LUMMI-450892 format. One line per field, with one value per atom (N, C-alpha, C): atom name; x, y, z; residue in three letters; residue number from 1. Coordinates in Angstrom, 2 decimals. Each point is the difference from the previous one (the first is absolute). Layout:
atome: [CA,...]
x: [X,...]
y: [Y,...]
z: [Z,...]
residu: [ala,...]
num: [NUM,...]
//
This chain:
atome: [N,CA,C,N,CA,C,N,CA,C,N,CA,C,N,CA,C,N,CA,C,N,CA,C,N,CA,C,N,CA,C,N,CA,C,N,CA,C,N,CA,C,N,CA,C,N,CA,C,N,CA,C,N,CA,C,N,CA,C,N,CA,C,N,CA,C,N,CA,C,N,CA,C,N,CA,C,N,CA,C,N,CA,C,N,CA,C,N,CA,C,N,CA,C,N,CA,C,N,CA,C,N,CA,C,N,CA,C,N,CA,C,N,CA,C,N,CA,C,N,CA,C,N,CA,C,N,CA,C,N,CA,C,N,CA,C,N,CA,C,N,CA,C,N,CA,C,N,CA,C,N,CA,C,N,CA,C,N,CA,C,N,CA,C,N,CA,C,N,CA,C,N,CA,C,N,CA,C,N,CA,C,N,CA,C,N,CA,C,N,CA,C,N,CA,C,N,CA,C,N,CA,C,N,CA,C,N,CA,C,N,CA,C,N,CA,C,N,CA,C,N,CA,C,N,CA,C,N,CA,C,N,CA,C,N,CA,C,N,CA,C,N,CA,C,N,CA,C,N,CA,C,N,CA,C,N,CA,C,N,CA,C,N,CA,C,N,CA,C,N,CA,C,N,CA,C,N,CA,C,N,CA,C,N,CA,C,N,CA,C,N,CA,C,N,CA,C,N,CA,C,N,CA,C,N,CA,C,N,CA,C,N,CA,C,N,CA,C,N,CA,C,N,CA,C,N,CA,C,N,CA,C,N,CA,C,N,CA,C,N,CA,C,N,CA,C,N,CA,C,N,CA,C,N,CA,C,N,CA,C,N,CA,C,N,CA,C,N,CA,C,N,CA,C,N,CA,C,N,CA,C,N,CA,C,N,CA,C,N,CA,C,N,CA,C,N,CA,C,N,CA,C,N,CA,C,N,CA,C,N,CA,C,N,CA,C,N,CA,C,N,CA,C,N,CA,C,N,CA,C,N,CA,C,N,CA,C,N,CA,C,N,CA,C,N,CA,C,N,CA,C,N,CA,C,N,CA,C,N,CA,C,N,CA,C,N,CA,C,N,CA,C,N,CA,C,N,CA,C,N,CA,C,N,CA,C,N,CA,C,N,CA,C,N,CA,C,N,CA,C,N,CA,C,N,CA,C,N,CA,C,N,CA,C,N,CA,C,N,CA,C,N,CA,C,N,CA,C,N,CA,C,N,CA,C,N,CA,C,N,CA,C,N,CA,C,N,CA,C,N,CA,C,N,CA,C,N,CA,C,N,CA,C,N,CA,C,N,CA,C,N,CA,C,N,CA,C,N,CA,C,N,CA,C,N,CA,C,N,CA,C,N,CA,C,N,CA,C,N,CA,C,N,CA,C,N,CA,C,N,CA,C,N,CA,C,N,CA,C,N,CA,C]
x: [3.88,-1.33,-0.11,0.75,-0.13,0.47,0.96,0.45,-1.00,-1.03,-1.02,-1.17,-0.23,-1.24,0.00,1.15,-0.23,-0.12,0.33,0.04,-1.47,-0.30,-1.34,0.05,1.25,0.12,1.56,0.44,1.40,0.46,1.27,0.59,-0.26,-0.51,-0.16,1.15,0.51,1.10,0.01,0.43,-0.23,0.72,0.98,0.52,-0.56,-1.21,-0.47,-0.93,0.57,-0.72,0.90,-0.59,0.75,-0.55,0.95,-0.23,-0.44,-1.21,-0.50,0.48,0.04,0.42,1.39,0.93,1.40,0.16,-0.61,-0.09,-0.44,-1.03,-0.38,0.91,0.64,1.23,1.08,0.29,1.15,-0.31,-1.22,-0.40,-0.16,-0.67,-0.04,1.37,0.93,1.44,0.56,-0.31,0.34,-0.53,-1.13,-0.73,0.10,0.81,0.22,0.66,1.09,0.55,-0.99,-0.84,-1.05,-0.99,-0.48,-1.06,0.78,1.32,0.67,0.23,0.30,0.29,-1.34,-1.20,-1.29,-0.50,0.65,-0.54,-1.26,-0.09,-1.11,0.25,-0.97,0.21,-0.44,1.05,-0.27,-0.16,-1.08,-0.29,-0.15,0.45,-0.22,-0.58,-1.05,-0.55,0.07,0.76,0.10,0.43,-1.05,0.36,0.41,-0.28,0.32,0.30,0.56,0.30,-1.41,0.09,-1.21,0.46,-0.29,0.53,-1.17,0.40,-1.04,0.69,-0.76,0.53,0.21,1.17,0.11,1.37,0.17,1.32,0.61,1.16,0.76,0.14,0.48,0.29,-1.39,-0.92,-1.35,-0.58,0.09,-0.52,0.90,1.21,0.87,-0.47,-0.28,-0.56,-1.20,-0.94,-1.25,0.23,0.74,0.28,0.76,1.06,0.65,-1.02,-0.83,-0.95,-0.95,-0.50,-0.88,0.73,1.17,0.84,0.45,0.39,0.29,-1.19,-1.14,-1.13,-0.39,0.06,-0.46,1.03,1.18,1.08,0.01,-0.30,-0.09,-1.22,-1.12,-1.21,-0.18,0.60,-0.15,0.84,-0.66,0.75,1.10,0.90,1.05,-0.63,0.57,-0.54,-1.11,-0.36,-1.09,0.39,-0.88,0.20,-0.26,0.83,-0.25,0.01,-0.82,0.01,-0.21,0.86,-0.03,-0.17,-1.02,-0.40,-0.10,0.55,-0.09,-0.42,-1.24,-0.56,-0.82,-0.16,-0.81,-1.45,-1.00,-1.39,-0.59,-0.54,-0.50,-1.21,-0.68,-1.29,0.23,1.01,0.21,1.41,0.95,1.46,0.73,-0.64,0.65,0.89,0.91,1.07,-0.51,-0.08,-0.40,1.21,0.34,1.02,-0.81,0.41,-0.64,1.04,-0.23,0.87,-0.97,0.15,-0.97,0.85,-0.64,0.75,-1.09,0.52,-0.97,0.24,0.19,0.15,-1.39,-0.19,-1.21,-1.03,0.35,-0.79,-0.65,-0.91,-0.72,-1.45,-0.76,-1.48,-0.68,-0.89,-0.57,-0.42,-0.71,-0.39,1.24,1.11,1.19,0.82,-0.22,0.74,0.10,-1.03,0.06,0.86,-0.07,0.73,1.52,0.25,1.43,0.77,-0.72,0.64,0.27,-0.53,0.15,1.50,0.48,1.20,-0.07,1.13,0.17,-1.09,-0.85,-0.87,0.74,-0.19,0.68,-1.00,0.03,-0.97,0.47,-1.00,0.39,0.60,1.33,0.65,1.08,0.13,0.90,1.50,0.38,1.44,0.26,-0.94,0.16,0.97,0.79,0.98,-0.25,0.53,-0.21,-0.76,-0.31,-0.55,-1.41,-0.46,-1.32,-0.02,1.17,0.24,0.03,0.45,0.29,-1.11,-1.20,-1.11,-0.37,0.00,-0.43,0.94,1.27,1.08,-0.41,-0.36,-0.32,-1.13,-1.04,-1.29,0.49,0.77,0.39,0.74,0.86,0.82,-0.90,-0.93,-0.87,-0.95,-0.34,-0.84,0.84,1.18,0.93,0.10,-0.02,0.18,-1.29,-1.11,-1.34,-0.49,0.73,-0.30,-1.15,-0.78,-1.09,0.63,-0.42,0.53,-1.23,0.27,-1.06,0.79,-0.65,0.40,-1.03,0.55,-0.87,0.54,-0.77,0.47,1.25,0.88,1.24,-0.06,1.24,0.17,-0.68,-0.69,-0.75,1.00,-0.46,0.75,-1.06,0.41,-0.97,-0.95,0.35,-0.84,-0.37,-0.11,-0.43,0.81,0.12,0.73,0.86,0.91,0.93,-0.63,0.94,-0.35,0.61,-0.72,0.41,-0.05,1.03,-0.03,0.21,-1.09,-0.04,-0.11,0.90,0.04,-0.09,-0.70,-0.22,0.40,1.10,0.59,-0.43,-0.04,-0.10,1.30,-0.16,1.21,0.56,1.44,0.59,0.58,0.12,0.58,1.43,0.61,1.46,0.32,1.23,0.51,1.13,-0.27,0.88,1.58,0.02,1.36,0.89,-0.44,0.90,-0.25,-1.12,-0.33,-0.70,-0.10,-0.61,-1.51,-0.69,-1.32,-0.61,-1.15,-0.80,-0.56]
y: [-11.41,-0.48,-1.39,-0.56,-1.40,-0.86,0.55,-0.71,-0.09,1.04,0.10,-1.02,-0.25,-0.82,-1.43,-0.70,-1.32,-0.07,1.10,0.01,0.04,-0.84,0.00,0.89,0.10,0.95,0.21,1.00,0.13,-1.13,-0.41,-1.08,0.18,-1.07,0.14,-0.51,0.81,-0.43,0.98,-0.29,0.78,1.28,0.31,1.36,0.97,-0.24,0.95,1.04,0.56,1.28,1.12,1.03,1.27,1.17,0.80,1.40,0.90,0.22,0.65,1.41,0.63,1.40,0.05,-0.81,0.02,-0.20,-0.83,-0.33,1.29,0.69,1.26,0.96,0.17,1.03,-0.23,-1.27,-0.33,0.31,-0.34,0.18,1.50,0.75,1.40,0.60,-0.39,0.55,-0.35,-1.10,-0.48,0.92,0.45,0.82,1.48,0.40,1.42,0.81,-0.60,0.66,0.36,-1.06,0.14,1.22,0.01,1.03,1.35,0.07,1.31,0.45,-0.80,0.31,0.66,-0.52,0.74,0.97,0.33,0.97,-0.47,-1.34,-0.54,-0.18,0.43,-0.16,-1.47,-0.82,-1.32,-0.12,-0.35,0.00,-1.38,-0.40,-1.23,0.22,-0.80,-0.10,-1.31,-0.43,-1.37,0.21,0.37,0.36,-1.13,-1.34,-0.92,-1.41,-1.00,-1.25,-0.61,-0.41,-0.56,-1.23,-1.13,-1.33,-0.80,-0.57,-0.84,-1.24,-1.11,-1.28,0.23,-0.32,0.18,-0.25,-0.01,-0.17,1.29,0.14,1.41,0.39,-0.86,0.44,0.35,-0.81,0.47,1.17,0.29,1.20,1.20,-0.25,1.03,0.38,-1.20,0.29,0.92,-0.47,0.75,1.46,0.32,1.40,0.70,-0.56,0.59,0.38,-1.00,0.28,1.17,0.02,1.16,1.25,0.10,1.30,0.31,-0.91,0.29,0.71,-0.61,0.51,1.41,0.16,1.37,1.05,-0.42,1.07,0.32,-1.10,0.05,1.02,-0.17,0.68,1.30,0.14,1.40,1.09,1.11,1.04,0.61,0.60,0.80,0.92,0.10,0.75,-0.54,-1.34,-0.62,-0.65,-0.83,-0.70,-1.59,-0.77,-1.38,-0.26,-0.69,-0.33,-1.46,-0.53,-1.55,-0.07,-0.81,-0.22,-1.40,-0.24,-1.49,0.21,-0.46,0.10,-1.10,-0.20,-1.06,0.61,-0.71,0.45,-0.34,1.16,-0.12,-0.97,-0.09,-0.88,-1.51,-0.47,-1.45,-0.42,1.03,-0.46,-0.37,0.13,-0.33,1.05,-0.16,0.93,0.62,1.21,0.69,0.62,-0.30,0.68,0.87,1.23,0.81,0.75,0.24,0.77,0.95,1.29,1.04,0.98,0.52,1.08,0.98,1.12,1.03,0.10,-1.14,-0.04,-0.08,-0.51,-0.02,-0.90,-0.97,-0.88,-1.09,-0.80,-0.94,0.16,0.14,0.25,-1.24,0.19,-1.15,-1.08,0.23,-1.01,-0.75,0.57,-0.56,-0.91,0.23,-0.66,-1.53,-0.66,-1.52,-0.36,0.54,-0.36,0.29,1.03,0.35,-1.03,-0.92,-1.11,-1.38,0.19,-1.13,0.13,-1.12,-0.11,0.77,0.64,0.79,1.03,0.41,0.98,1.36,0.90,1.31,1.06,0.91,1.07,1.02,0.70,0.92,1.21,0.06,1.08,0.56,1.28,0.56,-0.30,-0.11,-0.10,-1.30,-0.97,-1.33,-0.76,-0.76,-1.02,-1.24,-1.08,-1.29,-0.95,-1.15,-1.05,-0.34,0.76,-0.37,-1.14,-0.28,-1.13,0.45,1.22,0.37,-0.22,0.44,-0.19,-1.41,-0.70,-1.45,-0.87,0.41,-0.65,0.20,1.36,0.35,-0.79,-0.10,-0.77,-1.44,-0.64,-1.29,-0.33,0.92,-0.16,0.30,0.95,0.19,-1.23,-0.68,-1.18,-1.20,-0.03,-1.16,0.30,1.17,0.31,0.24,-0.38,0.14,1.48,0.85,1.53,0.47,0.84,0.74,1.13,0.21,1.01,1.00,1.29,1.02,1.11,0.37,1.17,1.15,1.06,1.21,1.29,1.08,1.35,0.23,0.83,0.25,1.42,0.68,1.28,1.13,0.80,1.06,0.95,0.54,1.00,0.95,1.09,0.92,-0.48,-0.88,-0.53,-1.50,-0.42,-1.33,-0.67,-1.21,-0.81,-1.09,-0.51,-1.00,-1.37,-0.95,-1.24,-0.54,-0.73,-0.76,-1.48,-0.73,-1.47,-0.37,-0.70,-0.28,-1.67,-0.43,-1.39,-0.29,-1.09,-0.24,-1.45,-0.18,-1.25,-0.36,-1.36,-0.45,0.12,0.64,0.33,-1.41,-0.09,-1.15,0.28,-1.00,0.25,0.14,0.87,0.41,0.52,-0.37,0.41,1.09,1.23,1.18,-0.24,-0.67,-0.12,-0.84,-1.09,-0.78,-0.26,0.50,-0.19,-1.34,-0.78,-1.25,-0.07,-0.94,-0.07,-0.73,0.32,-0.66,-1.29]
z: [-11.01,0.25,-0.25,-0.92,-0.23,1.18,0.70,1.25,1.03,0.03,1.04,-0.37,-1.23,-0.33,0.52,-0.04,0.56,1.52,0.69,1.44,0.56,0.86,0.59,1.22,0.60,1.03,0.12,0.70,0.18,0.76,-0.04,0.68,1.54,0.57,1.48,0.74,0.90,0.90,1.09,1.07,1.35,-0.11,-0.84,0.11,-1.08,-0.40,-0.90,0.54,1.02,0.50,-0.35,-0.51,-0.70,0.63,0.43,0.44,-1.29,-0.26,-1.09,0.10,1.22,0.22,-0.44,0.31,-0.38,-1.38,-0.62,-1.61,-0.61,0.40,-0.61,0.16,1.15,0.19,-0.98,-0.18,-0.91,-1.34,-0.53,-1.34,-0.37,1.04,-0.25,-0.17,0.84,-0.13,-1.37,-0.49,-1.41,-1.07,0.20,-0.91,0.17,1.03,0.35,-1.16,-0.65,-1.07,-1.23,-0.34,-0.98,0.28,1.23,0.50,-0.07,0.41,-0.05,-1.34,-0.91,-1.48,-0.53,0.48,-0.56,0.86,1.21,0.85,0.69,0.22,0.72,1.52,0.83,1.43,0.25,0.44,0.40,1.54,0.55,1.29,0.55,1.14,0.65,1.40,0.39,1.20,0.48,0.99,0.51,1.47,0.92,1.29,1.02,-0.42,0.97,-0.85,0.73,-0.68,-0.58,-1.19,-0.65,-0.54,0.59,-0.43,-0.75,-1.10,-0.71,-0.31,-0.20,-0.62,-1.59,-0.35,-1.47,-0.37,-1.26,-0.70,-0.35,0.45,-0.05,-1.39,-0.95,-1.44,-0.69,0.31,-0.68,0.50,1.28,0.55,-0.52,-0.16,-0.53,-1.47,-0.81,-1.47,0.08,1.00,0.12,0.18,0.98,0.35,-1.15,-0.49,-1.15,-1.23,-0.25,-1.11,0.34,1.21,0.42,-0.08,0.51,0.06,-1.41,-0.79,-1.43,-0.68,0.05,-0.64,0.56,1.32,0.56,-0.41,0.00,-0.48,-1.52,-0.70,-1.50,-0.38,0.51,-0.31,0.73,1.09,0.67,-0.68,-0.36,-0.57,0.90,-0.69,0.76,1.10,0.99,1.12,0.80,-0.34,0.71,1.23,0.63,1.26,-0.17,0.60,0.28,1.44,0.59,1.49,0.17,0.74,0.43,1.46,0.34,1.39,0.32,1.24,0.54,1.45,0.33,1.26,0.48,1.24,0.62,-0.07,-0.41,0.09,1.34,0.61,1.35,0.19,-1.15,0.13,0.17,-0.71,-0.07,0.19,0.17,0.25,-1.34,-1.14,-1.27,-0.32,-1.03,-0.34,-1.40,-0.17,-1.26,-0.55,-1.25,-0.95,-0.99,-0.07,-1.10,-0.67,-1.36,-0.83,-0.71,0.32,-0.62,-0.73,-0.96,-0.87,-0.38,-0.61,-0.58,-1.52,-0.63,-1.42,-0.60,-1.27,-0.74,0.58,0.81,0.62,-1.04,0.47,-0.94,0.37,-1.10,0.25,0.62,0.93,0.71,-0.94,-1.08,-0.98,-0.64,-0.07,-0.58,1.04,1.28,1.05,-0.09,-0.26,-0.07,-1.23,-1.06,-1.12,0.20,0.76,0.22,0.68,0.52,0.80,-0.94,-1.05,-1.10,-0.69,-0.29,-0.83,-1.26,-0.34,-1.29,-0.21,0.95,-0.14,0.17,-0.95,0.00,-0.16,0.85,-0.14,-1.17,-0.55,-1.04,0.66,-0.07,0.48,-0.97,-0.17,-1.03,0.38,1.18,0.42,0.69,-0.13,0.74,-0.66,0.84,-0.43,0.65,-0.34,0.74,-0.82,0.69,-0.76,0.58,0.96,0.64,0.86,0.61,1.00,1.45,0.23,1.35,1.05,-0.31,1.00,0.03,-1.09,-0.01,0.83,-0.08,0.87,1.55,0.22,1.37,0.41,-0.77,0.40,0.27,-0.80,0.11,1.27,0.31,1.29,1.15,-0.04,1.04,0.22,-1.05,0.05,0.67,-0.41,0.59,1.60,0.37,1.40,0.73,-0.68,0.71,0.30,-0.60,0.23,-0.82,0.57,-0.87,-0.55,-1.30,-0.93,-0.39,0.09,-0.42,-0.61,-1.16,-0.74,0.36,0.45,0.48,-0.53,0.34,-0.35,0.81,-0.63,0.70,0.59,-0.08,0.64,-0.89,0.66,-0.79,-0.64,-1.10,-0.78,-0.50,-0.68,-0.47,-1.05,-0.86,-1.17,0.29,1.34,0.21,1.09,-0.17,1.08,-0.76,0.73,-0.59,0.30,0.38,0.25,1.38,0.76,1.19,-0.18,0.18,0.01,1.37,0.52,1.38,0.33,0.71,0.20,1.54,0.35,1.41,0.29,0.83,0.24,1.49,0.21,1.33,0.72,1.27,0.86,0.29,0.22,0.49,1.41,0.79,1.40,-0.13,0.84,-0.03,1.30,0.43,1.16,-0.20,0.38,-0.37,0.67,1.11,0.68,-0.79,-0.60,-0.64,-1.58,-0.38,-1.48,-0.22,0.96,-0.24,-0.11,-0.51,-0.11,1.25,0.33,1.23,-0.53]
residu: [ile,ile,ile,ala,ala,ala,arg,arg,arg,leu,leu,leu,asp,asp,asp,pro,pro,pro,ala,ala,ala,ser,ser,ser,lys,lys,lys,tyr,tyr,tyr,pro,pro,pro,ser,ser,ser,cys,cys,cys,pro,pro,pro,asp,asp,asp,leu,leu,leu,thr,thr,thr,gln,gln,gln,arg,arg,arg,leu,leu,leu,asp,asp,asp,ala,ala,ala,leu,leu,leu,ala,ala,ala,thr,thr,thr,glu,glu,glu,ile,ile,ile,cys,cys,cys,ala,ala,ala,glu,glu,glu,his,his,his,gly,gly,gly,pro,pro,pro,gln,gln,gln,ala,ala,ala,leu,leu,leu,ala,ala,ala,lys,lys,lys,gly,gly,gly,ile,ile,ile,ala,ala,ala,leu,leu,leu,glu,glu,glu,leu,leu,leu,tyr,tyr,tyr,ala,ala,ala,pro,pro,pro,gln,gln,gln,ala,ala,ala,ala,ala,ala,val,val,val,val,val,val,ala,ala,ala,gly,gly,gly,his,his,his,his,his,his,asp,asp,asp,met,met,met,leu,leu,leu,gly,gly,gly,val,val,val,leu,leu,leu,leu,leu,leu,arg,arg,arg,asn,asn,asn,leu,leu,leu,leu,leu,leu,asp,asp,asp,asn,asn,asn,ala,ala,ala,leu,leu,leu,arg,arg,arg,tyr,tyr,tyr,thr,thr,thr,pro,pro,pro,ala,ala,ala,gly,gly,gly,gly,gly,gly,arg,arg,arg,val,val,val,ala,ala,ala,val,val,val,gly,gly,gly,val,val,val,ala,ala,ala,arg,arg,arg,cys,cys,cys,pro,pro,pro,asp,asp,asp,asp,asp,asp,gly,gly,gly,ser,ser,ser,ile,ile,ile,glu,glu,glu,leu,leu,leu,ser,ser,ser,val,val,val,ser,ser,ser,asp,asp,asp,asp,asp,asp,gly,gly,gly,pro,pro,pro,gly,gly,gly,ile,ile,ile,ala,ala,ala,pro,pro,pro,asp,asp,asp,asp,asp,asp,arg,arg,arg,pro,pro,pro,ala,ala,ala,ala,ala,ala,leu,leu,leu,arg,arg,arg,arg,arg,arg,phe,phe,phe,his,his,his,arg,arg,arg,leu,leu,leu,ala,ala,ala,arg,arg,arg,pro,pro,pro,his,his,his,gly,gly,gly,glu,glu,glu,gly,gly,gly,ser,ser,ser,gly,gly,gly,leu,leu,leu,gly,gly,gly,leu,leu,leu,ser,ser,ser,ile,ile,ile,val,val,val,ala,ala,ala,arg,arg,arg,ile,ile,ile,ala,ala,ala,glu,glu,glu,leu,leu,leu,his,his,his,gly,gly,gly,ala,ala,ala,asp,asp,asp,leu,leu,leu,glu,glu,glu,leu,leu,leu,ala,ala,ala,asp,asp,asp,gly,gly,gly,leu,leu,leu,ala,ala,ala,arg,arg,arg,ala,ala,ala,asp,asp,asp,gly,gly,gly,cys,cys,cys,gly,gly,gly,leu,leu,leu,thr,thr,thr,val,val,val,arg,arg,arg,leu,leu,leu,arg,arg,arg,phe,phe,phe,thr,thr,thr,ala,ala,ala,ala,ala,ala,ala,ala,ala,trp,trp,trp,thr,thr,thr,ala,ala,ala,glu,glu,glu,asp,asp,asp,gly,gly,gly,ser,ser,ser,thr,thr,thr,asp,asp,asp]
num: [1,1,1,2,2,2,3,3,3,4,4,4,5,5,5,6,6,6,7,7,7,8,8,8,9,9,9,10,10,10,11,11,11,12,12,12,13,13,13,14,14,14,15,15,15,16,16,16,17,17,17,18,18,18,19,19,19,20,20,20,21,21,21,22,22,22,23,23,23,24,24,24,25,25,25,26,26,26,27,27,27,28,28,28,29,29,29,30,30,30,31,31,31,32,32,32,33,33,33,34,34,34,35,35,35,36,36,36,37,37,37,38,38,38,39,39,39,40,40,40,41,41,41,42,42,42,43,43,43,44,44,44,45,45,45,46,46,46,47,47,47,48,48,48,49,49,49,50,50,50,51,51,51,52,52,52,53,53,53,54,54,54,55,55,55,56,56,56,57,57,57,58,58,58,59,59,59,60,60,60,61,61,61,62,62,62,63,63,63,64,64,64,65,65,65,66,66,66,67,67,67,68,68,68,69,69,69,70,70,70,71,71,71,72,72,72,73,73,73,74,74,74,75,75,75,76,76,76,77,77,77,78,78,78,79,79,79,80,80,80,81,81,81,82,82,82,83,83,83,84,84,84,85,85,85,86,86,86,87,87,87,88,88,88,89,89,89,90,90,90,91,91,91,92,92,92,93,93,93,94,94,94,95,95,95,96,96,96,97,97,97,98,98,98,99,99,99,100,100,100,101,101,101,102,102,102,103,103,103,104,104,104,105,105,105,106,106,106,107,107,107,108,108,108,109,109,109,110,110,110,111,111,111,112,112,112,113,113,113,114,114,114,115,115,115,116,116,116,117,117,117,118,118,118,119,119,119,120,120,120,121,121,121,122,122,122,123,123,123,124,124,124,125,125,125,126,126,126,127,127,127,128,128,128,129,129,129,130,130,130,131,131,131,132,132,132,133,133,133,134,134,134,135,135,135,136,136,136,137,137,137,138,138,138,139,139,139,140,140,140,141,141,141,142,142,142,143,143,143,144,144,144,145,145,145,146,146,146,147,147,147,148,148,148,149,149,149,150,150,150,151,151,151,152,152,152,153,153,153,154,154,154,155,155,155,156,156,156,157,157,157,158,158,158,159,159,159,160,160,160,161,161,161,162,162,162,163,163,163,164,164,164,165,165,165,166,166,166,167,167,167,168,168,168,169,169,169,170,170,170,171,171,171,172,172,172,173,173,173,174,174,174,175,175,175,176,176,176,177,177,177,178,178,178]
//
């Protein structure tokens, strides 16, 4: 997170368009063994190319943090769903990571995005930086971030982290930007 602080924006250069759908596929595959070990159904919905302006490594850190949290807090036998889709209303790209874990109460959600804030959880590990790093990377990319109710379960709902990015122009035939 210290490396993110001095940055006013991710480095700007013409090759910074990223296939968010492909990155999500790659990172879900990396987390497959972790999900299998806990008996968690890890689902990915990315039906089409979803291109955003952004820094590949930072977006990778963002997705890894979201999946790590979802898999850590979702109980064995639960579900984690990752979605990447173009929003029909404005053409933006939405990335969502939803789970059916314990969730975060609506009143606690703003604090959960602060550095070193840890929720009172009996089995929680970590330093309380994951969501603050996600929030900072989203800010650097001009993405809107929302914490919302997640996947329904018998005793409540989990958490959804939803990010909305501005779509970037991309030519499918050769991968170049317009």
